[in-house]
Structure formats: C-alpha cells, structure tokens
C-alpha positions as CSV (number, residue, x, y, z in Angstrom):
1,M,45.3,65.5,-1.7
2,N,41.2,66.6,-0.7
3,Y,38.6,65.3,-3.0
4,N,34.9,66.6,-3.6
5,Q,32.0,64.9,-4.5
6,D,32.4,66.2,-7.9
7,D,36.2,64.5,-7.9
8,F,34.8,61.4,-6.6
9,D,31.8,61.3,-9.2
10,N,34.0,62.3,-11.9
11,S,36.9,59.6,-11.2
12,L,33.7,57.0,-9.8
13,C,32.0,57.0,-13.5
14,S,34.5,57.7,-15.5
15,T,35.7,54.2,-14.3
16,L,32.4,52.1,-14.6
17,K,31.8,53.7,-18.1
18,W,35.0,52.4,-19.5
19,I,34.3,48.9,-18.2
20,V,30.8,49.2,-19.9
21,D,32.3,50.5,-23.2
22,N,34.2,48.1,-22.7
23,G,31.6,45.0,-23.5
24,A,30.0,44.6,-19.8
25,L,26.5,44.9,-19.6
26,A,26.8,46.7,-16.2
27,S,29.6,48.2,-13.7
28,W,28.9,48.3,-9.9
29,A,30.9,49.5,-6.9
30,G,30.0,48.1,-3.6
31,R,30.5,47.3,0.1
32,E,33.4,44.5,0.4
33,G,32.2,40.5,0.3
34,K,29.0,41.4,-0.7
35,F,29.0,39.8,-4.5
36,C,26.9,37.2,-6.6
37,D,27.2,35.8,-9.7
38,P,24.6,35.7,-12.3
39,P,21.7,34.9,-11.6
40,E,21.3,36.4,-8.1
41,L,23.5,39.3,-9.2
42,F,22.2,42.4,-7.7
43,S,19.2,40.5,-5.4
44,D,18.3,41.5,-2.3
45,D,18.6,38.1,-1.0
46,C,22.3,37.7,-2.0
47,M,23.2,41.4,-1.9
48,P,21.6,43.5,0.5
49,E,23.2,46.8,1.3
50,S,25.6,46.4,-0.7
51,V,25.3,48.6,-4.4
52,Y,26.4,52.7,-3.9
53,A,27.0,52.9,-7.5
54,Y,26.2,51.2,-11.5
55,Y,26.7,52.4,-14.6
56,T,24.7,50.9,-17.7
57,K,24.7,52.1,-21.2
58,E,21.2,52.5,-20.9
59,S,20.6,54.0,-17.7
60,G,24.1,55.9,-17.6
61,Y,26.0,56.8,-14.3
62,H,23.8,56.8,-10.6
63,N,25.7,57.0,-7.2
64,K,24.1,57.3,-3.8
65,T,26.7,58.0,-1.5
66,N,27.7,61.2,-0.3
67,I,32.2,60.9,0.3
68,S,31.0,63.6,3.4
69,G,28.4,61.2,4.6
70,A,27.2,58.2,5.4
71,L,27.3,55.4,2.4
72,S,24.3,54.8,1.2
73,T,23.0,52.0,-1.2
74,F,20.6,51.1,-3.6
75,T,17.3,49.9,-2.1
76,E,16.1,46.1,-2.8
77,S,13.6,47.8,-5.3
78,E,16.3,50.0,-7.0
79,L,18.0,47.1,-7.6
80,A,15.8,45.2,-8.7
81,D,15.2,47.7,-11.2
82,L,18.9,47.2,-12.3
83,R,18.7,44.0,-12.7
84,K,15.9,44.0,-15.3
85,L,17.7,46.4,-16.9
86,I,20.7,44.3,-17.4
87,Y,18.3,41.3,-18.7
88,I,16.8,43.4,-20.9
89,E,19.9,45.1,-22.3
90,G,21.5,41.6,-22.2
91,N,18.7,40.1,-24.4
C-alpha cells in the first residue's frame, strides 16, 4: 500500500487524538529510545530532537515530519511551549 502525507497525518492524528480523548493530557510520537517521565517529560535535557508529532486538547495536532523527507523534530523552544501547555492543562 502506498501512503501519502495525508494518509500518514490522518492515521497519526486519529491515534494521538484517541489517546487524549481517553484521558491523557498529551500524546506524541517520537524517536525510539528517547523518553523521560515527568517532570522531565519533553525537556531538552532528556528528550532532545525526539518528538516529531503531538496532540493536546488545547492545541490539537502538530506534526513536523514529512514522510518523503528526513525526520524533523520539534525544537527546544517548541518543546518548552508544549511542556507549559501540558502543565497548565494538568492543573
């Protein structure tokens, strides 16, 4: 089966949304082997260049990767914004 970017985004978005719809504050897709528990979750010290897509109720779906190109991940600044959003939603 040939997948295009829309197929990839639709599949990934629906998966990440399902996780949030079932109680998570955020869901994400990232490179294998790059994970930290809170409070280090999404910190650049622990998860640099690892998250390429995420979903939250507040901000919806975000994806940095194009399936026909190199893997792109969120910057340190973008991950810091995601951390702030999650900790605000969780309180």
